[in-house]
N, C-alpha and C positions, 0 to 999 in steps of 0.2 A: 593563166586561165586554168581553172580546175578541170581535171580529167576524171573519167569514170573508170574504175578498175574492177576486174574480176580476178580471183585467184583460184588456182588449181593446185591442190596438195595431194601428192602421190605417195610420199614416203610414210612409213610407220613412225609413230611418235617415239618409238623405242630404238630406232635405227638412225643414229646421227642426230643432227640438229635442224633438219629441214623444216619440221613443223614449227619449232620455236622461231626459226629465222623468218618463216612466212608470217607468223603472228607479229613479230617485231616490224617487219616490212609494212604490214597492214596498219599498225599504229602510226608509223612514220608518215605514210601517205595521208592518213586522216588528219594528222597534226599539221600537215602542209595544206590543208583545205581541199584535198581531193575527195572523191566519193568512192566508197567501196560497195559495189552493188551486191556481190555474192562471193562466198568462198565455197568451192565445191571440193569435196574429199572423195578420191577415187582409189580403187585397189587397196593397198595396205594403209593408205592415208585415212581410210574410214575408221581405223582403230583409234584415231584421235578422239572420237565421240563416245568411246566406251566408258560408261558411267562407273563401272567397278574398277577402273584402272587406279593403281596406287603408285605414286611416284616417290622414290626415296627422299628423305627430308633434305638432303644436301643438293637436290636438283630442282629445277623449275618444272612445274607441271604444264605440259602443253594443253591438257584439258582445261585447267584453270585459266590459262592465258586466253584461250579461245572463248570460253564461257563468259569471262569478264568483258572481252571485246564486244561480244554479241549483246550483252546487257547494256553496256555504256553507249554503244553506237547503233543499236538495232540492226546489226549486221546479220544477214542470212547465212547460216552455216548448214550446208546441205551434204548429207552422206549419200553417195550413190547406193540406191536400194539393193541392186544385185551384189555389189561388192560387200556391202554391210551384212546382208543375209548370209553370205558365204563365210563370214567371219564371226557369226553369232551375235551380231548387233541387231536388236529388234526394238522397235517402238511398241507402244501398247497395242496398236492395231495388229501389227505383224506377230506379236507374241500370242495374241488371241487366235489369230488365223492359223498359226503353226502349232497351236496347243502347247505353248511353253508357259512356265509359271510366272515369268516376270519380264518386263522390258529391261533392256541393257543399254539403251541409248540415253545419254545425258540429255536433260530437257532443253538445253541450249541449241541442240542439233535437231534437224529434221531429215527424214528419209525422202529422197526424190530421184527421179529418173534422169537419164543422160540428156533429155531434152532441156533441162534447166541449165546444164553446162553449155549446150549449143546456144540457147537463148542469151546467156551471159556473154559468150564469145561474140555474138552478133551485135549486141547492144552496147558493150563496154568499149571504151577507147583503147584499153590495153587488157590483155589476158596474160598474167604472169604465172608460170608453173614452177613449183618447188618439189624437188625429189625426183 
């Protein structure tokens, strides 16, 4: 019987492999026929959605892994708005609001409040945390 999952990613994409492990876990559960409701990035995990991040050529890019997953499976990738703003991640709305020259959030990601994490935790069969 397929289950509905939600993921919470707390670790920075540059500290260890938590973000890549979470992306691999997401792909594996989708391959097994489960549903991935939402991935919520909190604290340093929000850095995963930084559009200007550059990964060395000999490493896998967490940003690319998540963006590809979102595109292929229409998975919601939500960056906690307060955590993101503290780290300089702005979508076009927040960039305008804070009078900054450009958005820094990759288009595969959206900013959202903690209520989206609470909703995912309440409606998913499993909430799995990474980092």
